[in-house]
C-alpha positions in Angstrom: 0.0 0.0 0.0 1.5 3.3 -1.0 1.3 6.4 1.2 -0.1 8.3 -1.8 -3.0 5.8 -2.1 -3.6 6.1 1.7 -3.8 9.9 1.5 -6.0 9.9 -1.5 -8.5 7.6 0.1 -8.5 9.5 3.3 -9.3 12.6 1.4 -12.3 10.9 -0.3 -13.5 9.6 3.1 -13.1 13.2 4.5 -15.2 14.6 1.7 -18.0 12.1 2.2 -18.0 12.1 6.0 -17.3 15.8 6.6 -14.5 14.8 9.1 -11.2 16.6 8.8 -8.5 14.5 7.1 -6.2 14.9 10.2 -8.9 13.3 12.4 -9.2 10.2 10.2 -6.8 7.4 11.3 -6.2 4.0 9.8 -8.1 2.3 12.7 -11.1 4.7 12.5 -14.3 2.7 12.3 -16.7 3.9 9.6 -19.8 3.4 11.7 -18.7 4.5 15.1 -15.9 7.0 14.5 -17.0 8.5 11.1 -20.7 8.1 11.4 -21.1 6.3 8.1 -24.5 5.0 7.3 -25.4 2.7 4.4 -25.8 5.7 2.0 -22.3 7.1 2.8 -20.9 3.6 2.5 -22.3 3.3 -1.0 -21.0 6.8 -1.9 -17.5 5.7 -0.8 -17.6 2.5 -2.8 -18.8 4.3 -5.9 -16.2 7.0 -5.5 -13.4 4.4 -5.2 -14.7 2.3 -8.1 -14.8 5.4 -10.4 -11.4 6.8 -9.3 -9.4 3.6 -9.4 -11.4 1.7 -12.0 -11.9 -1.3 -9.7 -15.0 -3.2 -8.7 -15.7 -3.9 -5.0 -18.0 -6.9 -4.6 -21.3 -6.2 -2.8 -20.6 -9.1 -0.4 -17.3 -7.5 0.6 -18.8 -4.1 1.6 -20.3 -5.1 5.0 -16.9 -6.7 5.9 -15.1 -3.3 5.5 -15.2 -1.7 9.0 -12.1 0.5 9.2 -10.2 2.9 7.0 -7.2 0.5 6.8 -9.5 -2.2 5.5 -10.8 -0.1 2.7 -7.3 1.1 1.7 -6.0 -2.5 1.7 -8.9 -3.9 -0.4 -8.6 -1.0 -2.9 -4.9 -1.5 -3.1 -5.3 -5.2 -3.8 -7.9 -4.6 -6.5 -5.6 -2.0 -8.2 -2.8 -4.5 -8.2 -5.0 -7.2 -9.6 -6.0 -4.9 -12.4 -2.4 -4.0 -13.3 -1.0 -7.5 -13.1 -1.1 -9.2 -16.5 
C-alpha cells in the first residue's frame, strides 16, 4: 500500500464524512468514528470504483469496517487490475 493511495482515500473519506483528514486514522471505524450509514458507504464505494477503475464486490462491503481495510482492499484490487 502506498502512502499516496492512503492519503487519496483518506481525502475521499473526509469529503464524504465531513470529518477533517487529520482526524481520520487507519483504525477509524466507519460506523462509530466517522458516522457512516449505508448511503455514505455506497457513496464511498462508488467514488473508489470510479477513481481507481476497480470493482468492490457487494458481499465485501459489509466486511469493511475500518479505514485501513478499505485502503487494503482497494490497493489489492488496483494490483489485480495492473498485473497481466
